[in-house]
C-alpha positions as CSV (number, residue, x, y, z in Angstrom):
1,M,53.2,133.5,86.0
2,K,54.2,130.7,83.6
3,Y,57.8,130.6,85.0
4,K,56.5,130.5,88.6
5,L,54.3,127.5,87.8
6,T,57.2,125.8,86.1
7,G,59.5,126.4,89.0
8,L,56.9,125.2,91.5
9,F,56.4,122.0,89.4
10,F,60.2,121.5,89.3
11,L,60.5,121.8,93.1
12,M,57.6,119.4,93.7
13,S,59.2,116.9,91.4
14,V,62.6,117.1,93.0
15,S,61.2,116.6,96.5
16,T,59.1,113.6,95.3
17,F,62.2,112.0,93.7
18,A,64.3,112.7,96.9
19,S,61.6,111.0,99.0
20,A,61.4,108.1,96.6
21,D,65.2,107.7,96.7
22,A,65.2,107.7,100.5
23,D,62.4,105.1,100.6
24,A,64.2,102.9,98.1
25,E,67.4,103.1,100.2
26,R,65.4,102.1,103.3
27,V,63.9,99.1,101.5
28,A,67.3,98.1,100.1
29,L,68.9,98.3,103.6
30,A,66.1,96.3,105.1
31,K,66.7,93.6,102.5
32,I,70.4,93.6,103.4
33,T,69.5,93.1,107.1
34,H,67.2,90.3,106.1
35,E,69.9,88.6,104.1
36,L,72.4,89.0,107.0
37,D,69.8,87.2,109.3
38,A,69.6,84.4,106.7
39,L,73.4,83.9,107.1
40,Q,73.1,82.7,110.7
41,P,71.9,79.2,109.9
42,L,74.6,78.8,107.3
43,L,77.2,80.0,109.8
44,L,76.0,77.5,112.4
45,E,76.1,74.7,109.9
46,A,79.7,75.6,108.8
47,R,80.8,75.8,112.4
48,S,79.4,72.4,113.1
49,Q,81.3,70.9,110.2
50,A,84.6,72.5,111.0
51,N,87.6,70.4,111.7
52,S,88.6,71.0,115.3
53,D,92.0,69.5,114.7
54,A,93.0,71.8,111.9
55,R,96.2,73.8,112.4
56,V,94.5,77.0,111.1
57,S,90.9,77.5,112.1
58,F,88.2,79.8,110.9
59,Q,87.0,82.2,113.6
60,Y,83.2,81.9,113.4
61,D,82.8,84.1,116.5
62,W,84.6,86.9,114.9
63,L,82.5,86.6,111.7
64,S,79.3,86.5,113.7
65,L,80.4,89.6,115.6
66,D,81.1,91.5,112.4
67,I,77.8,90.5,110.9
68,S,76.1,91.7,114.1
69,R,78.0,95.0,113.9
70,I,76.9,95.5,110.3
71,K,73.3,94.8,111.1
72,L,73.4,97.1,114.1
73,S,74.9,99.9,111.9
74,I,72.1,99.5,109.4
75,Q,69.5,99.5,112.0
76,E,70.9,102.6,113.7
77,H,71.1,104.3,110.3
78,L,67.5,103.5,109.6
79,S,66.3,104.7,113.0
80,A,68.5,107.7,113.5
81,P,67.8,111.3,112.4
82,R,69.8,112.3,109.4
83,T,71.9,115.0,111.2
84,Q,75.5,114.0,111.1
85,P,77.8,111.1,110.1
86,R,78.6,108.5,112.7
87,S,81.8,106.4,113.2
88,F,81.8,102.7,113.8
89,P,84.4,100.3,115.0
90,P,86.4,98.6,112.2
91,L,85.5,95.1,111.1
92,K,87.8,92.3,112.0
93,G,88.0,91.1,108.4
94,D,90.6,88.4,108.9
95,Y,88.8,85.2,110.0
96,R,91.7,82.8,110.0
97,H,93.6,82.1,113.1
């Protein structure tokens, strides 16, 4: 009987920790989404200060699109059932043109 109670306690502890980890992950991902939203005004400010005559220009549209893709991926992960991995289009990554 003692072993059964110990096993039951162990299983209950593991499921509590797994739930806490999943909740912590959701909170962390929500924070990342919030931070990505906070980048938008900075992006607009940098774009307004860009030198339009520069030989090499930074592609703000590409960066904005990549940020949107990242946010969408996080939101889809948070709202989707945890059944199987998904694939996403690659980020542009190179913002100089």
